SESEBA-25627 format. One line per field, with one value per residue (C-alpha): y, z, x negated; residue in three letters. Coordinates in steps of 0.25 Angstrom, whole numbers. Example, Ala and Ser with C-alpha at 12.3 -4.5 7.8 and 13.67 -1.06 7.14 Angstrom:
<sites>
v	-18  -4;
w	31  29;
u	-49  -55;
res	ALA  SER;
</sites>
This chain:
<sites>
v	276  272  261  253  254  249  237  234  234  225  215  216  214  199  199  191  184  171  171  171  183  187  184  170  168  172  166  152  149  139  130  129  126  115  110  110  100  90  94  91  102  111  108  116  123  116  121  130  131  145  142  150  165  169  169  180  175  184  184  190  180  189  180  182  172  180  168  167  181  177  172  186  191  181  185  199  196  188  200  209  199  200  215  216  203  210  207  216  228  228  234  244  249  250  259  268  270  273  282  290  290  305  306  305  316  318  322  310  301  307  300  287  278  283  281  267  264  271  262  250  254  256  242  236  243  240  231  241  252  245  241  255  261  252  256  271  269  262  273  284  277  271  283  289  277  276  291  288  276  283  294  284  277  290  292  278  272  262  253  265  264  258  248  234  226  212  202  187  185  195  184  179  193  196  182  185  199  194  183  192  203  192  187  201  204  191  195  209  203  195  207  214  202  202  217  216  204  212  224  216  208  221  226  213  212  227  223  211  220  224  209  211  224  218  206  213  223  212  205  218  219  204  207  219  211  198  204  208  194  188  197  194  179  181  188  178  166  171  164  151  152  158  146  136  143  142  128  124  132  124  112  116  103  93  102  108  97  86  92  92  78  73  79  74  60  56  56  53  42  32  33  30  19  12  13  7  -4  -7  -8  -18  -25  -26  -34  -43  -45  -49  -59  -65  -67  -73  -82  -86  -89  -97  -104  -107  -113  -122  -127  -130  -138  -146  -148  -154  -164  -167  -169  -178  -187  -188  -191  -203  -208  -207  -215  -225  -227  -228  -240  -247  -246  -252  -265  -278  -279  -267  -275  -284  -282  -279  -270  -263  -254  -248  -247  -239  -230  -227  -225  -215  -206  -206  -193  -186  -189  -176  -161  -150  -137  -135  -123  -125  -118  -105  -93  -88  -75  -73  -62  -54  -57  -51  -39  -37  -38  -28  -18  -21  -16  -2  0  6  6  15  24  25  28  39  45  44  51  62  64  63  74  84  91  92  98  108  112  115  123  131  136  151  149  151  166  166  166  180  184  177  184  197  194  191  204  211  205  208  222  224  219  228  241  241  246  234  235  250  249  238  246  257  248  242  256  259  247  250  264  259  249  260  269  258  254  269  268  256  264  272  260  253  266  267  253  254  266  258  246  255  261  248  243  255  253  238  243  251  238  231  241  238  223  226  233  222  211  217  221  206  201  211  210  195  193  203  200  194  188  191  206  215  226  236  228  222  222  232  221  219  234  236  226  233  246  240  235  249  255  245  250  264  262  254  266  275  266  258  268  273  258  256  268  262  249  255  263  251  242  251  253  239  232  239  238  223  222  232  230  218  207  212  213  199  193  203  210  223  221  220  234  240  233  238  245  260  260  269  278  279  280  268  254  247  256  246  247  261  263  255  256  268  259  255  246  235  224  224  224  224  211  204  210  205  191  190  195  186  174  179  182  192  206  206  198  204  218  213  220  213  223  235  230  223  214  205  215  215  200  199  208  199  185  184  193  192  189  176  172  174  166  155  156  156  141  133  118  111  96  93  87  75  62  51  40  41  36  23  20  23  14  3  3  3  -9  -17  -15  -20  -32  -42  -48  -44  -54  -66  -77  -77  -85  -97  -97  -96  -108  -117  -113  -116  -130  -142  -148  -162  -166  -175  -176  -186  -191  -194  -200  -209  -213  -217  -225  -233  -235  -241  -249  -256  -260  -268  -282  -283  -284  -276  -266  -262  -260  -252  -243  -241  -237  -227  -221  -220  -214  -203  -200  -199  -189  -181  -182  -178  -167  -162  -164  -159  -146  -145  -147  -136  -127  -125  -128  -124  -111  -109  -111  -102  -91  -93  -91  -78  -73  -75  -68  -57  -55  -56  -45  -37  -38  -35  -21  -19  -8  -1  -1  4  15  19  20  29  37  39  43  52  59  60  67  76  80  83  91  98  98  98  113  113  104  112  125  119  113  126  134  124  125  140  141  132  142  153  145  146  161  159  151  162  173  165  161  176  179  169  172  187  183  173  174  188  199  191  201  193  205  214  204  202  217  217  205  211  224  216  208  220  228  218  206  214  227  226  213  217  230  223  213  224  231  218  215  229  230  218  223  236  229  220  232  235  222  223  237  231  219  227  237  225  218  230  231  217  221  236  240  246  257  251  237  229  222  212  211  201  210  199  199  214  215  228  229  242  247  255  264  275  288  297  309  304  307  295  300  288  276  263  250  252  263  258  267  263  265  256  246  233  220  206  194  181  186  192  206  210  223  229  238  246  250  260  257  268  270;
w	151  138  142  147  133  127  137  133  118  121  127  115  104  103  102  91  88  84  72  57  49  45  30  34  42  31  20  19  5  3  -5  7  16  8  6  20  22  13  17  31  41  39  48  61  66  76  90  94  108  112  126  138  140  152  164  174  189  197  212  217  222  223  233  248  258  271  280  293  293  280  290  294  280  277  289  284  270  275  283  271  263  274  273  258  251  238  226  220  214  200  192  203  204  189  188  200  193  179  184  193  183  183  198  209  209  220  210  201  213  212  199  200  194  204  215  211  211  225  230  224  231  244  243  240  252  261  270  271  273  284  292  290  295  307  309  308  318  327  326  329  340  348  354  356  363  371  376  380  387  395  399  403  412  418  422  429  418  407  418  424  437  447  453  449  454  459  449  450  436  438  436  424  418  421  415  402  401  403  393  383  385  384  371  365  369  362  350  350  352  340  332  337  333  319  317  322  313  301  305  306  293  286  291  287  273  270  273  264  253  250  245  235  230  229  221  212  209  207  197  189  188  184  174  168  168  162  151  142  143  139  127  122  124  115  104  104  103  89  85  89  79  68  70  69  56  51  55  47  35  35  36  25  17  28  33  20  11  21  22  7  6  17  9  -5  0  2  -13  -17  -8  -10  -25  -23  -13  -24  -34  -24  -20  -35  -36  -25  -32  -45  -37  -31  -45  -50  -38  -40  -55  -52  -42  -51  -62  -54  -47  -60  -66  -53  -53  -68  -67  -55  -60  -73  -65  -56  -68  -75  -63  -60  -74  -74  -61  -66  -79  -71  -61  -72  -78  -65  -64  -78  -72  -74  -59  -58  -66  -54  -49  -34  -39  -50  -41  -34  -48  -53  -41  -43  -58  -55  -47  -57  -63  -50  -51  -58  -56  -53  -56  -70  -69  -83  -88  -81  -89  -87  -80  -85  -94  -83  -74  -85  -86  -71  -71  -82  -73  -61  -68  -64  -49  -47  -32  -34  -43  -32  -21  -30  -30  -15  -14  -23  -15  -2  -7  -6  7  0  -12  -3  4  -9  -15  -2  0  -1  11  20  18  28  39  36  37  50  55  51  59  71  70  69  81  89  84  88  102  103  99  113  124  133  143  145  146  157  163  165  170  180  185  186  195  203  205  210  219  226  227  233  243  247  253  261  273  272  270  283  291  287  289  303  306  301  310  322  319  318  331  338  334  339  352  355  354  362  373  374  374  385  394  392  394  406  411  410  417  428  430  429  438  448  449  463  464  479  477  476  465  474  480  467  466  459  448  444  445  436  426  425  423  412  405  405  400  388  386  386  376  367  366  363  352  346  337  332  329  322  314  309  307  299  290  287  285  274  267  268  266  253  248  251  244  232  230  235  232  218  216  221  211  200  200  202  188  182  187  182  169  166  153  153  168  170  158  150  137  140  140  147  156  157  142  142  152  146  131  130  123  132  121  124  131  143  157  170  174  162  164  178  174  163  173  184  175  172  158  149  150  135  136  149  143  129  123  109  108  108  101  88  86  76  65  69  69  55  50  55  58  48  37  22  18  27  21  7  10  15  3  -7  -3  -16  -18  -31  -31  -46  -44  -37  -45  -39  -50  -62  -76  -74  -62  -70  -82  -72  -66  -80  -84  -72  -75  -89  -85  -88  -74  -76  -87  -79  -77  -62  -60  -68  -59  -47  -52  -54  -41  -34  -39  -33  -39  -41  -42  -30  -18  -23  -8  -7  -20  -17  -4  -10  -21  -10  -3  -15  -18  -5  -9  -20  -19  -17  -30  -41  -42  -28  -28  -41  -35  -23  -32  -39  -25  -22  -35  -33  -19  -26  -35  -24  -16  -28  -34  -25  -11  -17  -22  -8  -1  -9  -8  -23  -26  -13  -12  -27  -26  -14  -20  -34  -28  -21  -32  -42  -32  -30  -45  -47  -37  -43  -57  -54  -60  -61  -72  -64  -51  -59  -65  -51  -46  -57  -56  -41  -44  -55  -46  -35  -44  -50  -35  -33  -46  -47  -34  -24  -24  -16  -6  -6  -4  8  14  12  18  30  31  31  41  50  49  52  63  71  71  75  87  90  90  97  108  109  111  121  128  129  134  145  147  144  154  163  170  183  191  187  193  205  207  207  216  225  227  230  240  247  246  249  256  264  267  265  271  283  284  284  294  303  303  304  317  322  319  326  338  337  337  348  357  359  366  373  379  383  390  396  402  407  413  419  429  435  437  441  456  458  467  472  473  478  491  499  514  524  536  545  551  552  539  535  521  518  505  507  496  495  494  484  492  504  506  510  518  518  509  514  507  507  513  517  518  522  511  508  512  518  512  517  509  515  530  528  528  518  516  503  503  491  493  487  488  491  481;
u	43  38  30  43  48  35  36  50  46  35  44  53  42  44  59  65  78  71  80  77  79  93  91  86  98  107  100  108  111  122  112  103  114  119  106  103  113  106  92  86  84  72  60  59  47  39  42  30  25  22  19  24  24  15  26  26  28  36  34  48  58  71  77  80  84  88  86  94  99  107  118  120  120  131  139  138  142  154  158  157  165  176  176  175  180  183  175  165  173  165  176  179  165  164  177  172  159  165  175  165  154  153  153  163  173  183  194  191  196  210  212  221  210  200  210  212  198  197  208  201  188  195  201  188  181  193  185  174  183  191  178  172  185  184  170  173  184  175  164  175  183  172  166  179  184  171  173  187  183  172  182  192  182  178  192  192  200  197  190  183  189  179  189  191  204  203  209  210  204  193  182  189  189  175  170  178  173  159  160  166  155  144  150  151  137  132  139  134  120  122  126  114  105  112  110  95  93  98  90  77  80  81  68  61  67  64  49  50  56  41  39  50  45  31  35  44  33  24  33  35  20  19  30  22  9  14  23  11  5  18  20  6  9  21  13  1  11  14  1  7  18  8  -2  10  14  0  -2  11  6  -7  1  11  8  12  23  30  25  29  43  44  39  48  60  56  52  67  68  53  49  61  58  43  47  56  44  35  44  45  30  31  42  33  23  33  39  25  23  37  34  21  27  38  28  19  30  37  24  22  36  37  24  29  43  37  29  41  50  40  38  53  56  46  51  65  62  54  65  75  67  66  81  82  76  85  85  95  105  108  121  116  105  112  120  107  100  112  112  97  99  110  100  89  95  92  77  73  70  80  73  67  58  53  65  63  58  43  41  27  31  38  26  17  25  25  10  9  18  9  -3  2  1  15  13  1  9  20  9  4  18  19  6  10  23  15  6  17  12  -2  5  13  0  -7  4  6  -8  -4  5  -8  -7  4  -7  -10  5  6  -7  0  12  4  -3  10  15  3  2  17  14  2  10  16  8  10  -1  1  16  14  3  13  23  13  10  24  26  14  18  32  26  18  30  38  27  25  39  36  32  45  54  47  49  64  66  60  69  81  76  75  89  95  88  93  107  106  99  112  119  108  109  124  121  110  120  130  120  114  128  132  120  120  135  135  123  128  142  147  160  160  158  169  170  165  154  148  133  124  120  134  137  125  130  144  137  128  141  147  134  135  149  144  133  143  152  140  134  144  151  137  134  147  145  132  138  150  141  132  144  150  137  131  143  147  132  133  147  145  130  123  134  136  121  120  131  127  140  133  126  140  144  131  132  146  146  147  146  134  136  149  141  131  137  125  116  104  101  104  94  83  85  95  105  117  123  113  120  110  115  109  115  110  96  96  100  90  79  84  82  68  70  62  64  67  79  84  84  89  77  80  92  82  69  71  59  65  62  48  47  55  44  33  36  48  41  44  30  30  44  39  27  35  45  33  30  31  29  28  29  29  15  21  22  30  28  18  22  14  23  36  31  27  41  48  38  42  57  54  45  55  57  72  73  69  80  79  92  86  74  83  91  79  73  85  86  79  66  72  86  85  75  65  62  77  78  66  72  85  78  71  84  91  78  79  94  88  83  68  61  55  66  66  51  52  63  54  42  51  55  40  37  48  42  28  34  40  27  18  26  37  30  17  24  30  17  10  22  21  35  42  35  36  51  52  43  50  64  60  52  64  73  63  62  77  79  68  72  87  89  74  75  86  77  65  74  79  65  61  73  71  56  61  71  60  51  62  65  50  48  61  69  58  58  71  65  52  60  68  56  48  59  59  44  45  56  47  36  45  51  38  39  54  49  39  49  60  49  46  60  63  50  54  68  63  48  42  43  52  61  63  56  68  78  69  69  85  85  75  83  95  88  82  94  105  98  88  95  110  112  104  111  125  120  115  129  136  128  129  144  147  140  148  161  157  153  168  172  158  163  176  170  159  169  178  166  159  171  167  153  153  155  169  173  185  191  202  200  209  207  214  220  224  239  239  247  240  235  227  221  208  204  193  200  194  197  189  174  165  154  146  145  151  152  167  176  190  202  215  226  237  248  251  257  260  255  258  258  244  241  231  223  219  207  202  188  179  164  155  144;
res	MET  LEU  TRP  THR  ARG  TRP  LEU  VAL  LEU  LEU  LEU  CYS  TRP  GLY  ALA  THR  SER  GLY  GLU  PRO  GLN  ALA  HIS  GLU  ARG  ASP  ALA  ALA  PRO  SER  GLU  VAL  GLN  SER  ASP  SER  ARG  ARG  GLN  PRO  SER  LEU  PRO  ARG  ALA  GLU  PRO  LEU  ASP  PHE  GLY  PHE  VAL  PRO  ALA  ALA  VAL  TYR  ASP  THR  HIS  ALA  TYR  TYR  GLU  PRO  GLY  ALA  ILE  SER  ILE  LEU  PHE  HIS  MET  VAL  HIS  ALA  PHE  LEU  TYR  VAL  VAL  GLN  PRO  ASN  THR  PHE  PRO  GLU  ASP  LEU  ILE  VAL  LYS  VAL  ILE  GLN  GLN  ASN  MET  GLY  GLY  ILE  LYS  LEU  GLU  GLU  TRP  ARG  LYS  PRO  GLU  ASN  VAL  VAL  LEU  LEU  LEU  GLN  TRP  ILE  TYR  TYR  GLU  ALA  GLY  PHE  LEU  ILE  CYS  ALA  THR  ILE  GLY  ILE  LEU  PHE  VAL  VAL  LEU  THR  PRO  ILE  ILE  GLY  MET  CYS  PHE  CYS  VAL  CYS  ARG  CYS  CYS  GLU  ASN  CYS  GLY  GLY  GLU  MET  HIS  GLN  ARG  GLN  ARG  LYS  ASN  ALA  ASP  CYS  GLN  ARG  GLY  PHE  TYR  THR  ALA  SER  LEU  ILE  VAL  THR  THR  VAL  PHE  ILE  THR  VAL  GLY  VAL  LEU  ILE  ALA  TYR  ALA  ALA  ASN  HIS  ASN  MET  SER  ASN  GLN  ILE  LYS  SER  THR  ARG  ARG  PHE  ILE  ASN  THR  ASN  ILE  ARG  ASP  LEU  LYS  THR  PHE  ALA  ASN  ASN  THR  PRO  ALA  GLN  ILE  GLU  TYR  LEU  THR  THR  GLN  TYR  THR  SER  ALA  LYS  ASN  LYS  VAL  LEU  SER  ASP  LEU  ASP  ASN  ILE  GLY  PRO  LEU  LEU  GLY  GLY  ARG  ILE  HIS  SER  GLN  LEU  GLU  LYS  GLU  VAL  VAL  PRO  SER  LEU  ASP  THR  ALA  LEU  ARG  MET  ALA  GLY  ALA  MET  ARG  GLU  THR  LYS  GLU  ALA  LEU  GLU  ASN  ILE  SER  SER  SER  LEU  GLU  VAL  LEU  GLN  GLU  GLY  THR  GLY  LYS  LEU  GLN  ALA  SER  LEU  SER  THR  GLU  ARG  ALA  SER  LEU  SER  ASN  THR  LEU  SER  ASP  PRO  ALA  CYS  THR  ASN  GLY  ALA  VAL  SER  HIS  THR  CYS  ASN  THR  ILE  ARG  SER  THR  LEU  SER  LYS  LEU  GLY  ILE  SER  ALA  ASP  PHE  SER  ARG  LEU  PRO  ASP  VAL  SER  HIS  ALA  LEU  ALA  ASN  VAL  ASN  THR  VAL  LEU  ARG  THR  ASP  LEU  SER  ASN  ILE  VAL  GLN  LYS  GLY  TYR  SER  SER  PHE  ASN  ASP  THR  PRO  LYS  LEU  VAL  LYS  GLU  GLN  THR  ARG  ASN  ILE  VAL  SER  VAL  LYS  GLY  ILE  LEU  ASP  LYS  ILE  GLY  THR  GLU  ILE  ILE  SER  PHE  SER  LYS  MET  ILE  PRO  VAL  GLU  SER  SER  LEU  ALA  ASN  PHE  THR  VAL  PHE  ILE  ASN  THR  GLY  GLN  LYS  LYS  ILE  GLU  SER  TYR  TYR  PRO  GLN  ILE  ASP  GLN  MET  ASP  PHE  TYR  ARG  TRP  ILE  GLY  CYS  VAL  ALA  MET  LEU  CYS  MET  VAL  VAL  LEU  VAL  LEU  ALA  PHE  ASN  ILE  LEU  GLY  LEU  LEU  CYS  GLY  THR  CYS  GLY  TYR  ASP  LYS  GLN  ALA  THR  PRO  THR  THR  ARG  GLY  CYS  LEU  SER  ASN  THR  GLY  GLY  ASN  LEU  LEU  MET  ALA  GLY  VAL  GLY  PHE  SER  PHE  ILE  PHE  VAL  TRP  VAL  LEU  MET  GLY  VAL  VAL  SER  THR  LEU  PHE  VAL  VAL  GLY  GLY  ASN  VAL  GLU  LYS  LEU  MET  CYS  GLU  PRO  LEU  ALA  ASN  ARG  GLN  LEU  PHE  LYS  ILE  ILE  ASP  THR  PRO  PHE  LEU  VAL  HIS  PRO  ALA  LYS  LYS  ASN  PHE  LEU  PRO  ALA  LEU  LEU  PHE  GLN  ASN  SER  ASN  ILE  ASP  LEU  THR  LEU  GLY  SER  MET  TYR  ARG  GLU  CYS  HIS  ASP  ASN  ASN  GLY  LEU  TYR  HIS  ALA  LEU  GLN  LEU  GLU  THR  MET  PHE  ASN  ILE  ASN  SER  PHE  LEU  ASN  ARG  THR  VAL  TYR  ASN  LYS  ASP  LEU  ALA  LYS  LEU  PHE  GLU  SER  VAL  GLN  VAL  ASP  LEU  GLN  GLY  ILE  THR  LEU  LEU  GLU  PRO  ALA  GLY  ARG  ASP  ASN  LEU  ILE  ASN  PHE  ALA  ASN  SER  GLY  ILE  GLY  GLN  ILE  ASP  TYR  ASP  ALA  TYR  LEU  ASP  GLU  VAL  ASN  LYS  GLY  VAL  THR  LEU  VAL  ASP  LEU  LEU  SER  PHE  SER  ALA  ASP  LEU  GLU  VAL  GLN  ALA  ASP  GLN  LEU  PRO  ARG  GLY  ALA  LEU  GLU  ASN  ALA  LEU  LYS  GLY  HIS  ALA  SER  SER  ILE  ARG  GLN  ILE  HIS  ARG  GLU  LEU  VAL  VAL  ALA  MET  GLU  GLN  THR  MET  LYS  TYR  VAL  ARG  ALA  ARG  SER  THR  LEU  SER  GLN  SER  ILE  LYS  LEU  LEU  GLN  ARG  MET  SER  SER  ASP  LEU  PRO  VAL  LYS  VAL  THR  ASN  ILE  LEU  SER  ALA  ILE  ASP  ALA  ALA  GLU  TYR  LEU  ILE  ILE  HIS  ASN  ALA  SER  HIS  VAL  VAL  LYS  GLN  GLU  THR  LYS  GLY  TYR  SER  GLN  ALA  LEU  VAL  GLY  TYR  PHE  LYS  GLN  TYR  THR  LYS  TRP  VAL  LYS  ASN  SER  LEU  SER  GLU  GLU  VAL  ALA  GLN  CYS  LYS  PRO  ILE  SER  ASN  ILE  VAL  ASP  SER  MET  GLU  ILE  VAL  ALA  CYS  SER  PHE  ILE  ILE  ASP  SER  VAL  ASN  THR  PHE  TRP  PHE  GLY  LEU  GLY  GLY  CYS  CYS  ILE  LEU  LEU  ILE  PRO  SER  ILE  ILE  PHE  SER  VAL  LYS  LEU  ALA  LYS  TYR  TYR  ARG  ARG  MET  ASP  THR  GLU  ASP  VAL  PHE  GLU  ASP  MET  GLY  ASN  THR  GLY  TYR  HIS  GLY  GLU  GLN  VAL  CYS  ASN  GLY  ASN  LEU  THR  VAL  ASP  ARG  TYR  GLU  PRO  CYS  SER  LEU  TYR  LEU  HIS  ALA  ALA  VAL  PHE  ILE  ASP  GLY  GLY  MET  LEU  LEU  SER  THR  HIS  ARG  THR  LYS  CYS  ALA  THR;
</sites>
């Protein structure tokens, strides 16, 4: 069937390992490996969404729940386990098959190894053999015993004598036999019901088998109809990978250029940041110098005025203290104290001695004429234009679109080479033909099942006939039994009951050996099928036997690949195929078709072709056009380093700034002066000193307080201190800082111009791998889809499961339950025969009986018996004939009569 091979090939076309080529796996130079430890991981391809393969919905649910009858099935299984508790003889079966592969020959069984196998098999089948032997003995002995029993009764033995002796426990015995027969009859009835239920269940389940057949065939059609659409979906999804590659190629600037930019910015951006911070420091330096210059001018002017005022006031106060009034002994001490504090009435900080910063400020202004920030921003802009530069230099990469279109065309052409539709059409025709053939057997199957049902019912009717005689006999005998009646005078209803019981005994002997023969045959066949076929099939041990290497043929390791692909070395087993199909995986994975059809070579020639690899390797990016810092910016930094801010004596500034404005607080000094003036006698000297205190307050108010109110002095002092410290920090090693900035920029530019090729190569490789990664995702998705979603072979496992359900659950379980119920009936017919024979004696009308009469005081005891040699001319209820002797019992004469009732 050529079309089946085309179908298998079609399922294999998308097979791929999803791995890179061998030379790509092996190409791992030590330089790249060592560099990979330093470089970050290469970018991965963005995950693609290929959607979902159109799924096939199968209708078959290979599951069977027998319902209430499952109780009977479990009982039968338990009975079979008691008969055969041994485990499944897997090794024994394999050895038997291997040693008799050429056919079973009688002389071969004489070999020791075959004798051992035979003994092992007998040991395994011991339970069945014992039960079968018992069944055969039952079949053989039952008719012989029945015949002997009939002959014996005809000779008035074995209970055939129509005489019943009177016993004191007769009622107890009759009750026991009645109850025993009722119980036996009930159990036989249960057995009949069990067998009938199994028989009826088999007929119903055989009818429902058509549902399994129809759903399985419908699933096969669904499998055949959905597979082309699934394969076409796999083919069309190549467009998703191709479009993603083209999209990334169109965005090669942001992607590749951005990656290169992100790698280089670790060295470039920090150097530009330091240059930009230095540009900001220049402006801060100018502001600090301007603040120092203006603050110094204000402070020098204010200090001059304050010093002149304090000098004048100090001289005036000194003249006042020179007044003759101060020579007075009581006043001189106070004047001397005031005179000793005159030296404190002066300025503390002298800003006039501080050096001028105008020269450095002029140099900084000259430096700031060149906008370093703008120059650095140009460097940023030039470096940030890397993606644009990459895009301009890789315009030739767009030619890859033609290669990708060619790959898609080759894939589509490859799929079109296989006649999918015609192959599947033939497969569908094959399914439809098979379905019609199967349906043509439905009438014959129904007819055969009807005959089977009739035969089983006929066998059950044999037992039911015996049950009918037993039940009717019990009813008639029980209802017609009269305790007052003697055995010879029992009524017709009671006598009929006894006769019916005996009729049941006769039919039991007639039918029971036939039924037991059927039961034994069904037991041996059905029991062994259950233990050797159904149970191993349920736990999948049967697959292990079938999959045993070299079991089917000594030259073929695995029979399934040898049958399908003519290659027995493929590690494909029936068990593995069933498991994969039971999990609803793809037929490609279940049959391991990758070992037969190497699609990797086709994909390597298409998706991973050399033209595409060369095109990706030809990507070259030149970054020499990037300029981080123009020469004007370099000169600007050098001029700033040589602006002279480093030669300013910042310590002198800080020393003067940290001093107080005056040597003493003027308000405190004026207050002390007034206090001391109050200690003097009232007069001109006191008034003069108070006038000086007022003048000192005036100076404080006009100069110091005014400066504080306008915040010129305090603010200048604060700003001056901060500005001085800022300039001190800035000027500290300023040439070294500028040199480091220029060195960092030079190193970054050297990296871009000379060493960027390695970075570009690394990022280009990562970019190319990301592009190839989209195709790897596609091929990996194709492989996973073929393994799990395309051509899901659940219908194959459903067929196996359906066959197991039909053969084992529908047929074998019903057959085993049938013989289990019928066999129980056959066994119980033996005690039924015994109890019926015993009980019939109490219901049937006897020919003779034991009679006791009271003869008064005559003392005569006579036994009357009907002599067989006499001829009775007329029928009387009882004919009495004197025969026997006399005995005395307690002074009373009794007469015993044996009567024979005329019939």
